ZAMARGU-4260 file (C-alpha; in steps of 0.2 Angstrom, whole numbers, plus 5000, padded with zeros to 4 digits):
<rodrens>
0) 5082/5295/4964 | 5086/5288/4981 | 5074/5289/4996 | 5080/5298/5012 | 5078/5284/5025
5) 5088/5277/5039 | 5093/5259/5034 | 5105/5257/5048 | 5091/5252/5061 | 5087/5234/5065
10) 5076/5226/5051 | 5062/5223/5064 | 5061/5242/5067 | 5061/5246/5048 | 5047/5233/5046
15) 5037/5242/5058 | 5040/5259/5050 | 5026/5261/5037 | 5033/5277/5031 | 5050/5270/5027
20) 5042/5255/5018 | 5031/5266/5007 | 5047/5276/5002 | 5057/5261/4998 | 5042/5253/4988
25) 5040/5269/4978 | 5058/5270/4974 | 5059/5253/4968 | 5043/5255/4957 | 5051/5271/4950
30) 5067/5262/4945 | 5059/5248/4936 | 5053/5259/4921 | 5070/5268/4920 | 5079/5251/4919
35) 5067/5245/4906 | 5068/5261/4896 | 5087/5259/4895 | 5086/5241/4890 | 5073/5244/4877
40) 5083/5259/4870 | 5099/5249/4868 | 5090/5234/4861 | 5084/5244/4846 | 5102/5251/4842
45) 5114/5244/4829 | 5132/5249/4825 | 5132/5265/4816 | 5145/5268/4802 | 5156/5258/4791
50) 5172/5248/4796 | 5176/5238/4811 | 5179/5253/4822 | 5160/5256/4822 | 5158/5239/4831
55) 5169/5245/4845 | 5161/5261/4847 | 5144/5252/4847 | 5149/5241/4862 | 5157/5256/4871
60) 5141/5266/4870 | 5131/5251/4875 | 5143/5248/4890 | 5142/5266/4895 | 5123/5267/4894
65) 5121/5251/4904 | 5136/5255/4916 | 5128/5272/4921 | 5113/5263/4928 | 5122/5247/4934
70) 5135/5257/4944 | 5121/5267/4953 | 5112/5251/4958 | 5129/5244/4964 | 5132/5257/4977
75) 5133/5251/4995 | 5117/5261/5000 | 5107/5254/4985 | 5113/5236/4989 | 5107/5239/5007
80) 5090/5245/5001 | 5089/5230/4990 | 5093/5218/5004 | 5080/5227/5015 | 5067/5226/5001
85) 5070/5208/4997 | 5066/5204/5016 | 5051/5215/5018 | 5044/5219/5000 | 5045/5202/4992
90) 5032/5205/4978 | 5038/5222/4973 | 5057/5216/4974 | 5054/5200/4963 | 5048/5211/4949
95) 5063/5223/4951 | 5075/5208/4952 | 5070/5202/4935 | 5075/5219/4927 | 5090/5221/4938
100) 5096/5203/4932 | 5093/5209/4914 | 5103/5225/4915 | 5117/5215/4924 | 5119/5202/4911
105) 5118/5215/4897 | 5131/5226/4906 | 5142/5211/4909 | 5141/5207/4890 | 5145/5224/4884
110) 5159/5227/4896 | 5167/5210/4891 | 5165/5214/4873 | 5173/5231/4875 | 5187/5223/4884
115) 5191/5210/4870 | 5187/5221/4855 | 5199/5234/4863 | 5213/5221/4859 | 5209/5223/4841
120) 5208/5242/4840 | 5225/5245/4835 | 5223/5233/4820 | 5207/5241/4815 | 5215/5259/4816
125) 5229/5251/4804 | 5215/5246/4792 | 5208/5263/4793 | 5223/5274/4792 | 5238/5263/4788
130) 5246/5261/4771 | 5242/5246/4760 | 5259/5238/4764 | 5256/5240/4783 | 5239/5233/4781
135) 5246/5218/4772 | 5260/5215/4785 | 5247/5216/4800 | 5235/5204/4792 | 5242/5189/4801
140) 5242/5197/4818 | 5224/5204/4815 | 5217/5187/4812 | 5226/5179/4826 | 5220/5192/4838
145) 5202/5189/4831 | 5205/5170/4834 | 5210/5174/4852 | 5194/5184/4855 | 5184/5170/4847
150) 5192/5157/4859 | 5193/5167/4875 | 5178/5179/4875 | 5162/5172/4884 | 5150/5183/4873
155) 5159/5188/4857 | 5161/5170/4851 | 5145/5167/4840 | 5142/5168/4822 | 5129/5181/4824
160) 5142/5193/4832 | 5158/5188/4823 | 5152/5187/4805 | 5146/5205/4804 | 5163/5210/4811
165) 5173/5200/4798 | 5161/5207/4785 | 5165/5225/4791 | 5184/5221/4790 | 5182/5214/4772
170) 5173/5230/4767 | 5186/5241/4776 | 5200/5233/4766 | 5190/5234/4750 | 5186/5252/4753
175) 5204/5256/4756 | 5209/5247/4740 | 5196/5255/4729 | 5201/5272/4736 | 5219/5269/4732
180) 5217/5261/4715 | 5206/5274/4706 | 5205/5270/4688 | 5203/5288/4683 | 5220/5293/4691
185) 5230/5278/4694 | 5238/5278/4676 | 5243/5296/4678 | 5257/5289/4689 | 5273/5283/4681
190) 5269/5265/4675 | 5281/5256/4687 | 5273/5266/4702 | 5256/5262/4696 | 5260/5243/4695
195) 5268/5244/4712 | 5252/5252/4719 | 5240/5240/4711 | 5251/5225/4716 | 5251/5231/4734
200) 5232/5232/4733 | 5229/5215/4725 | 5241/5208/4738 | 5231/5215/4753 | 5215/5207/4746
205) 5223/5190/4742 | 5231/5190/4759 | 5215/5194/4768 | 5208/5178/4761 | 5224/5167/4762
210) 5227/5172/4780 | 5209/5169/4785 | 5210/5151/4778 | 5227/5149/4787 | 5220/5154/4804
215) 5204/5143/4800 | 5216/5128/4797 | 5225/5131/4813 | 5208/5131/4823 | 5203/5115/4814
220) 5220/5107/4818 | 5219/5111/4836 | 5202/5101/4838 | 5198/5111/4854 | 5190/5127/4848
225) 5174/5130/4839 | 5177/5130/4820 | 5175/5145/4808 | 5160/5139/4797 | 5156/5156/4790
230) 5148/5162/4774 | 5162/5164/4762 | 5152/5174/4750 | 5150/5188/4763 | 5168/5188/4768
235) 5177/5186/4751 | 5165/5189/4736 | 5169/5208/4735 | 5187/5206/4739 | 5190/5192/4726
240) 5181/5202/4713 | 5191/5218/4716 | 5207/5207/4716 | 5203/5201/4699 | 5200/5218/4692
245) 5216/5224/4700 | 5224/5210/4690 | 5216/5216/4674 | 5223/5234/4677 | 5240/5227/4681
250) 5240/5217/4665 | 5235/5233/4655 | 5249/5243/4664 | 5261/5229/4659 | 5256/5230/4641
255) 5259/5248/4641 | 5276/5246/4649 | 5281/5233/4637 | 5278/5244/4622 | 5288/5258/4631
260) 5302/5246/4633 | 5302/5242/4614 | 5299/5260/4608 | 5313/5266/4620 | 5330/5275/4618
265) 5337/5259/4609 | 5326/5260/4595 | 5327/5279/4594 | 5346/5278/4594 | 5346/5265/4580
270) 5333/5274/4568 | 5334/5292/4572 | 5316/5293/4567 | 5310/5300/4584 | 5294/5308/4577
275) 5287/5292/4570 | 5292/5282/4586 | 5283/5296/4596 | 5267/5294/4586 | 5267/5275/4590
280) 5270/5280/4608 | 5255/5291/4607 | 5244/5277/4602 | 5251/5267/4617 | 5247/5281/4629
285) 5229/5281/4623 | 5228/5262/4627 | 5222/5266/4644 | 5210/5280/4640 | 5195/5268/4639
290) 5199/5261/4656 | 5200/5279/4664 | 5184/5284/4656 | 5172/5270/4660 | 5155/5276/4665
295) 5153/5263/4679 | 5162/5257/4695 | 5175/5245/4689 | 5175/5236/4706 | 5156/5233/4706
300) 5152/5215/4701 | 5135/5221/4693 | 5146/5229/4679 | 5156/5213/4676 | 5150/5211/4658
305) 5153/5229/4653 | 5171/5228/4660 | 5174/5212/4650 | 5169/5221/4634 | 5181/5235/4638
310) 5195/5223/4641 | 5191/5214/4624 | 5193/5231/4615 | 5210/5234/4624 | 5216/5217/4617
315) 5211/5222/4599 | 5220/5239/4601 | 5236/5230/4608 | 5236/5219/4592 | 5235/5234/4581
320) 5250/5242/4589 | 5260/5226/4588 | 5257/5226/4569 | 5262/5244/4568 | 5278/5240/4577
325) 5283/5226/4566 | 5281/5236/4551 | 5293/5249/4559 | 5308/5237/4559 | 5312/5239/4541
330) 5312/5258/4542 | 5322/5258/4558 | 5337/5249/4550 | 5339/5259/4534 | 5351/5271/4543
335) 5360/5264/4559 | 5367/5275/4572 | 5373/5262/4585 | 5378/5244/4582 | 5375/5239/4600
340) 5359/5248/4601 | 5353/5240/4584 | 5358/5223/4590 | 5349/5226/4607 | 5333/5232/4598
345) 5333/5216/4587 | 5334/5206/4603 | 5320/5216/4610 | 5309/5213/4595 | 5312/5194/4597
350) 5299/5195/4612 | 5285/5201/4601 | 5272/5188/4596 | 5277/5187/4577 | 5294/5179/4581
355) 5297/5172/4564 | 5296/5188/4555 | 5308/5196/4567 | 5321/5182/4565 | 5321/5185/4546
360) 5323/5203/4548 | 5338/5200/4560 | 5347/5189/4547 | 5344/5203/4534 | 5350/5217/4544
365) 5365/5209/4553 | 5378/5214/4540 | 5373/5232/4542 | 5376/5231/4561 | 5394/5223/4557
370) 5398/5238/4546 | 5393/5250/4559 | 5404/5240/4572 | 5419/5243/4561 | 5416/5262/4560
375) 5415/5262/4579 | 5431/5253/4581 | 5440/5266/4571 | 5431/5280/4581 | 5438/5272/4597
380) 5456/5271/4590 | 5455/5289/4586 | 5450/5294/4603 | 5463/5284/4611 | 5477/5291/4601
385) 5471/5309/4604 | 5469/5307/4623 | 5481/5294/4629 | 5494/5306/4635 | 5481/5317/4645
390) 5466/5305/4648 | 5450/5312/4656 | 5450/5304/4673 | 5434/5301/4684 | 5431/5311/4699
395) 5439/5304/4715 | 5450/5292/4705 | 5469/5292/4707 | 5479/5296/4691 | 5486/5279/4686
400) 5471/5269/4690 | 5460/5282/4683 | 5470/5282/4666 | 5469/5263/4665 | 5450/5263/4669
405) 5448/5276/4655 | 5457/5265/4643 | 5446/5250/4648 | 5430/5259/4648 | 5434/5266/4631
410) 5438/5249/4624 | 5422/5242/4632 | 5412/5253/4620 | 5417/5241/4606 | 5420/5225/4617
415) 5402/5225/4623 | 5396/5226/4605 | 5408/5212/4599 | 5403/5201/4613 | 5385/5203/4608
420) 5388/5200/4590 | 5399/5185/4593 | 5383/5176/4600 | 5376/5177/4582 | 5383/5163/4570
425) 5384/5175/4555 | 5398/5184/4564 | 5410/5170/4561 | 5404/5164/4544 | 5405/5181/4535
430) 5420/5190/4528 | 5414/5206/4536 | 5413/5198/4553 | 5431/5192/4551 | 5438/5209/4546
435) 5429/5217/4561 | 5436/5204/4573 | 5454/5207/4566 | 5452/5226/4569 | 5445/5223/4586
440) 5460/5212/4592 | 5473/5224/4585 | 5465/5239/4595 | 5464/5228/4611 | 5483/5224/4610
445) 5487/5242/4608 | 5477/5248/4623 | 5483/5234/4633 | 5501/5239/4631 | 5497/5257/4636
450) 5489/5250/4652 | 5504/5239/4656 | 5516/5254/4654 | 5506/5264/4666 | 5506/5250/4679
455) 5525/5246/4677 | 5530/5264/4680 | 5519/5266/4696 | 5524/5249/4704 | 5543/5252/4701
460) 5544/5267/4714 | 5528/5266/4725 | 5536/5255/4739 | 5550/5267/4743 | 5538/5282/4743
465) 5526/5273/4755 | 5541/5268/4767 | 5546/5286/4768 | 5529/5293/4772 | 5526/5280/4785
470) 5542/5286/4795 | 5534/5303/4798 | 5529/5306/4816 | 5510/5305/4819 | 5510/5323/4826
475) 5519/5338/4819 | 5519/5357/4821 | 5514/5368/4806 | 5522/5384/4802 | 5512/5393/4815
480) 5517/5381/4829 | 5500/5373/4830 | 5500/5354/4832 | 5493/5344/4818 | 5491/5326/4812
485) 5507/5321/4802 | 5498/5310/4790 | 5504/5313/4772 | 5489/5315/4760 | 5500/5306/4746
490) 5498/5290/4757 | 5480/5291/4754 | 5483/5292/4736 | 5494/5276/4736 | 5480/5267/4746
495) 5467/5273/4733 | 5479/5268/4718 | 5481/5251/4727 | 5463/5248/4730 | 5457/5253/4712
500) 5471/5244/4704 | 5467/5228/4714 | 5449/5230/4708 | 5455/5232/4690 | 5463/5215/4692
505) 5481/5221/4693 | 5494/5215/4706 | 5499/5228/4720 | 5517/5228/4726 | 5519/5221/4744
510) 5522/5237/4754 | 5508/5247/4745 | 5497/5232/4748 | 5501/5232/4767 | 5497/5250/4767
515) 5481/5247/4759 | 5476/5233/4771 | 5479/5245/4785 | 5469/5259/4777 | 5454/5258/4789
520) 5467/5257/4804 | 5475/5273/4798 | 5458/5282/4795 | 5454/5277/4813 | 5470/5284/4820
525) 5469/5300/4810 | 5451/5302/4815 | 5455/5299/4833 | 5470/5311/4833 | 5460/5325/4824
530) 5446/5323/4836 | 5458/5324/4851 | 5467/5339/4844 | 5451/5348/4840 | 5445/5344/4858
535) 5463/5350/4864 | 5461/5366/4854 | 5444/5369/4860 | 5448/5367/4878 | 5464/5377/4878
540) 5463/5391/4865 | 5448/5400/4873 | 5455/5401/4890 | 5456/5419/4898 | 5474/5424/4903
545) 5469/5424/4922 | 5463/5406/4919 | 5478/5401/4909 | 5489/5406/4924 | 5478/5398/4936
550) 5478/5381/4927 | 5496/5382/4920 | 5501/5366/4929 | 5487/5356/4921 | 5491/5364/4904
555) 5509/5358/4906 | 5503/5341/4909 | 5492/5341/4894 | 5507/5347/4883 | 5517/5333/4890
560) 5504/5320/4883 | 5508/5327/4865 | 5527/5323/4866 | 5526/5304/4861 | 5517/5309/4845
565) 5528/5323/4841 | 5545/5314/4845 | 5543/5295/4845 | 5528/5288/4837 | 5527/5286/4818
570) 5514/5277/4807 | 5523/5260/4809 | 5522/5261/4828 | 5511/5249/4837 | 5507/5261/4851
575) 5497/5273/4841 | 5480/5267/4847 | 5486/5268/4865 | 5493/5285/4862 | 5476/5291/4855
580) 5467/5284/4870 | 5479/5292/4882 | 5477/5309/4874 | 5459/5307/4873 | 5458/5303/4891
585) 5469/5317/4896 | 5459/5330/4886 | 5443/5323/4893 | 5450/5324/4910 | 5455/5342/4907
590) 5438/5346/4900 | 5430/5339/4915 | 5442/5349/4926 | 5438/5365/4917 | 5420/5362/4918
595) 5421/5362/4937 | 5432/5377/4937 | 5421/5387/4925 | 5405/5382/4935 | 5412/5391/4950
600) 5420/5405/4940 | 5403/5409/4931 | 5395/5409/4948 | 5408/5422/4954 | 5406/5432/4938
605) 5387/5433/4940 | 5389/5439/4958 | 5402/5452/4954 | 5393/5458/4939 | 5377/5460/4948
610) 5385/5471/4962 | 5386/5486/4951 | 5367/5484/4948 | 5363/5487/4966 | 5355/5503/4972
615) 5363/5511/4987 | 5350/5525/4985 | 5334/5521/4976 | 5326/5538/4969 | 5310/5529/4966
620) 5307/5527/4985 | 5309/5546/4988 | 5300/5552/4973 | 5285/5540/4976 | 5282/5549/4993
625) 5284/5566/4985 | 5272/5562/4971 | 5259/5556/4983 | 5259/5574/4990 | 5269/5570/5006
630) 5281/5583/5012 | 5298/5577/5018 | 5309/5586/5030 | 5327/5584/5031 | 5327/5570/5045
635) 5313/5560/5035 | 5323/5562/5019 | 5339/5556/5028 | 5330/5542/5036 | 5323/5536/5020
640) 5339/5537/5011 | 5348/5528/5025 | 5336/5514/5026 | 5337/5510/5007 | 5356/5511/5008
645) 5357/5499/5023 | 5345/5486/5015 | 5356/5486/4999 | 5372/5485/5009 | 5365/5470/5019
650) 5361/5461/5003 | 5378/5466/4995 | 5387/5458/5010 | 5376/5442/5009 | 5381/5441/4990
655) 5399/5445/4994 | 5400/5431/5007 | 5395/5419/4993 | 5411/5422/4984 | 5423/5414/4997
660) 5416/5396/4996 | 5416/5397/4977 | 5435/5402/4977 | 5438/5388/4989 | 5430/5376/4977
665) 5441/5383/4963 | 5456/5380/4975 | 5450/5362/4978 | 5450/5359/4960 | 5466/5367/4955
670) 5477/5365/4971 | 5469/5351/4980 | 5467/5361/4996 | 5453/5371/5004 | 5462/5384/5014
675) 5456/5399/5005 | 5475/5406/5006 | 5483/5395/4992 | 5499/5404/4987 | 5498/5399/4969
680) 5481/5407/4968 | 5486/5424/4974 | 5486/5432/4957 | 5468/5425/4955 | 5463/5432/4971
685) 5470/5449/4967 | 5460/5448/4950 | 5443/5446/4959 | 5448/5459/4972 | 5451/5472/4958
690) 5434/5467/4950 | 5425/5468/4966 | 5433/5485/4970 | 5428/5491/4953 | 5410/5486/4955
695) 5409/5494/4972 | 5417/5511/4965 | 5404/5510/4951 | 5390/5507/4964 | 5395/5522/4975
700) 5397/5534/4960 | 5380/5529/4954 | 5373/5532/4972 | 5381/5549/4972 | 5373/5553/4955
705) 5356/5547/4961 | 5358/5558/4977 | 5362/5573/4966 | 5346/5570/4956 | 5336/5569/4972
710) 5343/5585/4979 | 5340/5594/4963 | 5322/5587/4963 | 5319/5592/4981 | 5325/5610/4977
715) 5313/5611/4963
</rodrens>
């Protein structure tokens, strides 16, 4: 509370005024316990809550508490008081000055800490709400920002303040990871997704530690800044342990994925014993159940021994499933369904721990795979003979390239198997392998001849077709007289054939090749022409008949721009791009011209349309007086009606006078003059005169109808 005293007097006069001195001394003594109370209250507070954001909130609250007192003490009036008391009440002021100095230092510290910690706030919010990937990406900038605070701040640069903040950051990262990697739900995700999430989590934890040491090394290399000699156990003990447990979970998920790969579609395709494979997969699915149901916190170091026991049991279950899988190999090859699938399964099985037994099984079962290959070669031959005259072509593929591609894909069915089996020595050393190779070569020659015939027939006539299509004008008129782009769709087919045949490794004739090389240019031309024609149609087809007559000269100029495309330019011409540019500029200019015209026309339309809504006689004015009990004689009635009419007429005249400048604006755009009497616009003037006259007639008729209603009402 501030005492009400006059401090503007000379100091000698204040010194002689005992009443003023008593008030000042009383105020000073009352401020001391208030300041002491605020200091003691804040001294007993600590940051409330988890995470580094709690540290910022703590210093903000502290700065607010100290600042509310300090700002009052810093007002000009209080400073004047303190200077007077320092001169006249030395004993009392010396005690107050001690408390004032304390709160000044504490406020300066809190304000400085808030300012520097605010630079870290966005990083702390990323830790709190960002994804694990975002947290990992921001780790470097976070620790570099902390380093800047450590170097620059005058108060937040001690171990006592920085270590708790770093510990809060470590705990925040750990909490985000443990919330994301929940062992009871993580394996409910697809295995690959679960592994991705756990690897992201481990990466965040590891990056926290590695980035810390990287920044610490930079500080040491600089030799200028105070080193980070902090308790590593407080910063990394929990994060390192959680990272190790994430590694265990990733290992478990990897084992499950490996078994899924082995017991996948390849083995099912070979054996056909889907039920038995599914039984083994069921055992694999249950591998992670003990991990999901552990009765303790996996990421708590206190339960490390219990976790290691769970992982040991997992290793035993994995070994048991591996033994079951090896015993399944014999049953799988009793009846082959796919030579390629069977060989790939054997290759997969080579990755299992018992490699010697798998190698022996491969040697024993290889002859069955070769027999299956010979069956598949005959199946491919049969399909080829049945469908070669009408091959099934992939969508968006041209006919010739599509047929050649079909033939090659069909042959690839046995080619891929043959290439795989040729990697095995037994393919060349056995009689069955030699027979399979002979049949394979014969089929390949037959299908190659088919492809060559298709290619020769296309290449013999494609150049002449392409030349004829390129001679067409870039613009043509359709049956309805509408201007359209004159690009032959068959030219696109030639381009597609050329591109696909080139991808298939076949030589494309020169003219077709040149057309293909200009494909992007043709597409650019066609797109530009279509856009320009669409804009042309949009700008001209919706014009009213009055507007068409008004802008007939502009329309004629626009039609003239189309002539080069209709009469001179073909797809071999070099001036197509310039033509497209000129046409686009012409259409854009016409659009801009019509924009200006339409703006004025719309304003005129609004005025004229609104004329018929005016009331020359407003019945509400008369009926309001009658309903209020006021009796109107004839002269009063006439005066009321006339006043209403005159007001409406005055407003109508004002609106009507607005039309002339708008018509002159249209004249400026269309004719280039501003006389208001352009001969070419006479039909357009007459059009609006008719519209205005019609609106006025309607207005008068409505007024007469309103008058009749009033007369009838007056009679009643």
